[in-house]
C-alpha positions, -999 to 999 in steps of 0.1 A, spaced: 0 0 0 11 35 -7 7 63 19 -12 92 3 -22 116 31 -12 126 66 -40 130 92 -35 162 113 -51 177 144 -49 213 154 -37 215 190 -31 252 197 -14 282 181 20 298 179 34 332 167 62 337 142 89 364 146 66 389 128 38 383 154 15 364 130 -5 336 146 -5 301 131 -22 268 140 0 242 157 -7 208 142 4 173 151 3 143 128 -20 116 143 -21 91 115 -20 83 77 -42 74 48 -30 46 25 -43 34 -9 -42 -2 -20 -34 -14 -55 -72 -17 -61 -78 19 -51 -92 12 -17 -83 39 9 -77 29 45 -68 50 75 -44 42 104 -46 63 136 -14 63 156 -23 88 183 -52 108 197 -45 143 209 -52 150 246 -48 188 244 -77 208 257 -72 230 226 -82 201 202 -117 206 188 -121 169 178 -117 176 141 -90 159 120 -79 169 85 -62 151 57 -32 167 39 -12 153 10 20 137 22 53 155 23 85 137 13 98 114 41 124 129 64 149 110 85 136 98 119 137 125 145 140 153 120 103 162 118 95 194 137 67 219 138 73 254 125 87 276 152 103 247 170 141 243 172 157 216 150 167 183 166 202 183 179 229 166 160 243 133 175 278 147 172 270 175 196 263 149 224 294 128 217 316 150 240 292 144 270 299 113 290 269 92 300 276 99 337 275 137 331 239 137 318 213 151 342 189 123 337 
């Protein structure tokens, strides 16, 4: 089966550096299409945010990114593994 759409939920808002407000979304599942054209949906998570209205939307898939590299707009990028290589396991605060 081929993944055709992402299923998204709006769970709040955020402001960019210009002060414009945007919706914060989280991917909660995917829509797939079989070779026969049948569409099926897989839900991976249900939002628990009080800001979630209960509505989900479908959006065409974006190209796949490496694991851990998917971030919402306005969020800092994931740290590189090399940045943590100088820290010994005993020095980590957790």
